[in-house]
C-alpha positions, 0 to 999 in steps of 0.5 A, a space after each residue: 499499499 501507498 500513502 496518498 493525498 487530497 488537497 482541497 485547493 480553497 480551504 487547504 484541506 488535507 486527506 490521507 489515505 492508503 492507495 492500492 497501486 495495482 489497480 490504477 486506471 488513467 483513461 483518456 477520451 479525445 475532444 471529438 463528436 459525431 458529425 449531426 444535424 437536427 434530425 441526427 447524425 449525419 452518415 451514408 450508405 458507403 461509409 464504414 464510419 461515421 463522420 467526426 468533428 474535433 470539438 478540442 479538448 477532451 477529458 482524462 479520468 483516473 480511477 483509484 482503489 483506496 483503503 481506509 481501515 480503522 485499526 490501522 489508523 488507530 496504530 498510526 496515531 501519535 500516542 501521549 503518554 500515560 503519565 504527563 507532567 502538566 504545570 498549573 494553568 497549562 491546558 490538559 492534554 487529551 489523546 486523539 479518539 480512536 477510530 471505531 467506524 470507518 465510515 467517519 474516515 471516509 465521509 470527507 472522501 464522499 463530501 468532496 463528490 458533493 456540491 459546494 458554495 464556490 466564489 461565484 456563489 454558484 454550487 460545485 464540487 470542490 476543485 482537489 489536488 491528488 499527489 502520490 510521490 514526485 510522479 503524480 500531482 494532478 488537480 481534478 474533481 471527484 466525479 464517482 465515489 462507491 465504497 465496500 464494507 468489511 469486518 464489522 463490529 458486533 454492533 454493525 459498524 464496519 472497521 475496514 472500507 475499500 473505496 473506488 474513487 473516479 477523478 476528472 483532471 481539470 485544466 491548469 487554469 482551472 487550478 489556479 496555475 499557468 498552463 502546462 508547457 508539456 503535452 498533457 499526457 506527460 504529467 503522468 510520466 516525466 523522464 527522470 532529471 540528472 543532476 545538473 551543473 553550473 547553476 547552483 550559483 543561480 539557484 534559489 533555495 526555499 527552507 521548507 517546514 512541514 506539519 506534524 504529517 509531513 506535507 510543508 506549507 506552502 507545497 512543493 507544487 505551489 513554490 514551483 507555480 510561484 516561481 516557474 508559473 508552471 506546475 508541470 515542472 513540479 517532478 523535475 524539481 522534485 528530481 533535482 532535489 532528490 525528494 522521493 515522497 513530497 508528502 513526508 519532507 524532513 524539517 529543515 529540507 532546502 529545496 533548490 530552485 534552478 534555472 528553469 533552462 535547465 530543468 526541461 530540454 529544449 
């Protein structure tokens, strides 16, 4: 199992879960439609295929199989010592409550498929960003969610959930960043970037300060978008800095932002 995160762009909410990497499906539909008229599709007796019209755009969908388990979650939760010396006047420390119903863990994922209030006042699903290692950083909206429960308690509460999620990618313009300069499919698999020489003197260095989950604020993709104006360079920047997992960054890590011409071959 691999650790994956969904970040809600508007609120900054972070949703972490486990991913089964054996079942990741990426589906692409081209922006074409059948040539038609008001009476129906235009075709002919001698034609083997319907005539098509290129409309531009298209859509990319990703199917993910996620795992939620109360036992695993409780094991990963931080524990407080049994005896804590508390100074007078300090607030009491309370250990986080253990999960007893896996639906409490999956409800935030279900909410991603609900219409919420947007900046223009109209309802729409929230824009999220899927982050998995340094190879996947994709903005999109959750189109569909389905869930299978396992391992029930005596009172009927499910303890484990296999959740299937369909994410539809959105344009970088809609995600608040500049359009990618590379082809649309290249963000799924970028070539490794070797160490670059002669650029250290022109590089900008940023000290990363991760939170308790290991996620820095601001995130690496946000830093790259602000500095380069192009989020397609996230993979190259992570490779240049030898960062394998942007969701698990040590305190004080220095992120080097070299000359953009050194990151992408002409």
